[in-house]
N, C-alpha and C positions, 0 to 999 in steps of 0.2 A: 777299599770301596771308593769309587769315584764320586766326587762331590759335584754339585750342580754349579753352573755359572749363571748369575743373574745379571740382567741389564735393566736398569730403571725399575728394580724391585720385582721383576718377573723372570721366570726361568728362561734362559736363552741358550738354545742349542747352537753351538758354533758349527757352521757348515763348511764343507770343503771349498765352496766358492768365496769364502771370506779370506782365503790365502792368495798371495803371500801376506804374512802378518808380522808386524814389528812390535815387540813388547819392550818397553823401557821401564826399568825400576832400579833404584839404588838398593844397597844392602838393607834388609829388614823392612822393605816396603810391601812385600807380598808378591812380587813379580815371579819369583821362582816357583812357589806353590801354584800360582795361577797358571803359569806356563805348563807345568807338569800336568795339571788337571785338564787344561785345554787339549793337550796332546793325548792324554789318556781317553778323553771323550771321543776324539777322532779315531783312535785305535779301536775303541768299542763300537764305533760305527762301521768297522770293517776295513779301515785303511791301514796299510803297512807303514811302519815308521823307521826311519833311519835317525837314531837318537845320538847326537854328538853333544857331549857336555864336559864341563870342566871338573865336576865334583861327583863323587859316588852317591851323595845324598839324593840327587835328582833321579838317578837311575833306580835307587832303592825305593823312593817314593812312587815312581812310575810302576814298578813291579808290584808294590803294595796295592795301588789303586786298580790295576787291571787283573791282578792275580798272578802270582809267580808262575803258575802252570801255563798261563797264556803267553809267556814271553819266551818259550822254548820251541815254538812251532815254526820259526822262520819269518813271522810277520813283523818282528822287530829286530833290528840290528843295533847294538850299542857300540859306539866308538868312544873310547876314553881319550882324554886330552893328550896323554902320553903316547897314543897310538894314531894320532890324527893323520899321519902319512898314509894310512890305509884308505882314507876317504875316497880319493880319486879312483883307486883300484876297485873298491867295493861298488862305487857308482857305475863304473864301466862294465862290471861283471853282471849287474842286474839288468836283464833284458827289458824290464818294464819300470825302470827308474822313474819315469814320468808319472807313474801312478802312486808313488811313495810320497809320504809326508817327510820332509827333511827338517829336523829341529836342530838348530845350533843354540844350545843353552849356555849362558855365560859368554856371549860374544866378545866381551871385553878381555877374555883370557886367550883369545886366538888371534893369529896374525892375518894379514890380508890374503895370504895364499889359500887359506881355508875358505874365505869368502869368495874368492875367484872361482873356485870349483863349483859352488852352489848358487851363485848370484842370479842366474837365469832360470832357476827352477821355479815352476809356478806354484808348487805346494810347499813353500818355504815358511818356516817360523824362525825369526831371529829374536833372541831374547837376552837381555842383560842390561848393564849400565852403559848406555850409549855414550855418555860423557867420558867414559874411560876406554872406549873402543877405538883402537888405532885406525880403523878403516871406516868409521861412521860416516864421514863425508862422501865416501864412495857408494853408499847405499842410495840407489835411485828411488826416491820417494814416489816418483810417478808410477813405478811398478808395484808399489805396496798397496794392497787392497784395503787392509785394516791396520789400525794402530791401537795399542792398549798402553796408555801412559799413566804410570803410578805417580809420576812427577813430570815436570816439563824439562825435556832434554834440550841442549843447545841446538841440536839438529833440527828441531821443529819449532824454531823461535816464533813462527807466524801462527801457530796453533794456540788457541785460547783453551787453557785447562782450568776447569772450575775448581773450587775449593773441595778437597777430597778428605774423607775420613781415613783412618788407619786401615790399610790393606784394601783400599778402594782405588779404582783406576778410571780414567776417562777413555771410553771406547768410541771410535768413529771409523766409518768405512766409506768407500766411494759411492755406495748406494744411498747415502744420506742417513743411515742408521747411526745414532750416537746416543751417548748417555753414560751414566755411572755404572760401572760393572764391578762385581766382586764374586767371591765364592759364597754359596749359600748352603 
């Protein structure tokens, strides 16, 4: 079952116009579960998902949140870390790739070649520990609509992040919406 995302203690439905989104979190800060939940919520809104991740736990959690039966109808394609060479081919074979949400979960486990394939996609979610990401400085923050920061990465040194509780993050977007976010 998908959980809700709250922003400033109110339910917040993450909409497609909030993408591209950059989510930063170090291990055990809650970014992984938040990312999977956000992606599951978009999937349940009817969007197709190209789900690229480094570990099976994220795929398993996504399947649990949306229902295993809903992941076999072609609306989600999983690409494992060890199969990442398929990414370019899969994207070129999908006639409507611009309509798909592309998630790269665990960005710190992938090299720049993966980022180069997806960097201009408007429905992109990049999630992981940006301080360990080899291509973090290549991410064009001007193209990012929303950020979710579980801690302050070096990449966004100019952003003020308030004091956060465990598994809480600071959300901000270009529309001026900002505040503390978490799963509820």
